[in-house]
C-alpha positions in Angstrom: 44.5 194.5 -119.9 45.2 194.2 -123.7 46.5 190.8 -124.8 48.4 190.9 -128.1 46.7 188.2 -130.1 47.7 186.4 -133.3 44.7 185.2 -135.3 45.9 182.4 -137.4 43.7 181.4 -140.3 42.2 184.9 -140.7 39.7 185.6 -143.4 38.4 188.8 -144.9 34.9 187.2 -145.3 32.6 188.7 -142.7 30.7 185.4 -142.2 33.9 183.6 -141.1 34.5 183.2 -137.4 38.1 184.4 -137.7 36.8 187.6 -139.1 34.2 187.9 -136.3 37.0 187.2 -133.8 39.3 189.9 -135.2 36.5 192.5 -134.9 35.6 191.4 -131.4 39.2 191.4 -130.2 39.6 194.9 -131.5 36.3 196.0 -129.9 37.5 194.6 -126.6 40.7 196.6 -126.8 43.2 193.8 -127.8 46.1 194.4 -130.2 45.6 192.0 -133.2 47.9 190.5 -135.7 46.3 188.4 -138.5 47.8 185.8 -140.7 45.7 184.2 -143.6 46.0 182.6 -147.0 45.6 186.0 -148.8 46.7 189.5 -147.9 43.6 191.5 -147.1 42.1 193.6 -144.4 39.4 193.3 -141.7 38.6 196.9 -140.7 42.0 198.5 -139.8 43.7 195.1 -139.3 45.9 193.9 -142.2 45.9 190.2 -142.9 49.4 189.1 -143.9 50.7 185.8 -145.3 53.5 183.6 -144.3 55.6 183.7 -141.1 56.2 187.4 -140.2 58.6 188.1 -137.3 56.5 188.8 -134.3 57.2 189.4 -130.6 55.3 189.6 -127.4 52.4 187.6 -128.6 50.2 186.7 -125.6 47.7 184.5 -127.4 47.5 182.5 -130.6 43.9 181.8 -131.6 43.5 179.2 -134.3 41.0 179.2 -137.1 42.5 176.5 -139.3 42.1 172.8 -139.1 44.9 170.5 -137.9 46.1 169.5 -141.3 46.5 173.1 -142.3 48.4 173.9 -139.1 51.4 171.6 -139.9 53.5 174.3 -141.6 52.9 176.6 -138.6 53.6 174.4 -135.6 57.3 175.3 -135.3 56.4 179.0 -135.9 53.7 179.0 -133.2 55.9 177.3 -130.6 58.8 179.7 -131.4 56.6 182.7 -130.8 56.5 181.6 -127.2 52.9 182.8 -126.6 51.4 182.5 -123.1 48.5 180.4 -124.6 47.0 178.9 -127.6 43.3 178.8 -128.2 42.0 175.9 -130.3 38.6 177.1 -131.5 36.0 174.5 -132.5 37.3 172.3 -135.3 41.0 173.2 -134.8 42.1 170.7 -132.1 45.6 169.3 -132.9 47.0 166.8 -130.4 50.6 167.2 -131.7 50.6 171.0 -131.4 48.8 170.8 -128.0 51.5 168.3 -126.7 54.3 170.5 -127.9 52.8 173.6 -126.4 52.3 171.8 -123.1 55.9 170.7 -123.1 57.0 174.3 -123.8 54.9 175.6 -120.9 52.3 177.2 -123.1 48.7 177.2 -121.8 46.4 175.2 -124.1 42.7 176.0 -124.3 40.1 174.2 -126.3 37.5 177.0 -126.3 35.9 179.7 -128.5 37.5 183.1 -128.6 34.2 184.8 -129.2 32.6 183.1 -126.2 35.6 183.8 -124.0 35.4 187.5 -124.9 31.6 187.7 -124.3 31.9 186.0 -120.9 34.9 188.0 -119.7 37.1 184.9 -119.6 39.6 185.9 -122.3 
């Protein structure tokens, strides 16, 4: 089943884990939306900036550290995703608490590992 996923902190640089995650998510058949610091592309996926209006996001997977998440906290919660994945180095207690209060599943995990082990 495809899970529409927002990759927050997306990078066009192939060596970045966000880039690898975008490619893997597409390979595994998931619809991907990507937000980054600069507009760019990863394959056929456009990286946009800011806070685009989105709907039906199943998963938000984070690739930005806690201090860079501050401007996005309200945006993420208002998207009402089913879950948020805090990839290594992205844990944010404030966002995790708000997500939990809003009934959003919180996972401290790695999107790439989850995909590879069929636990996504």
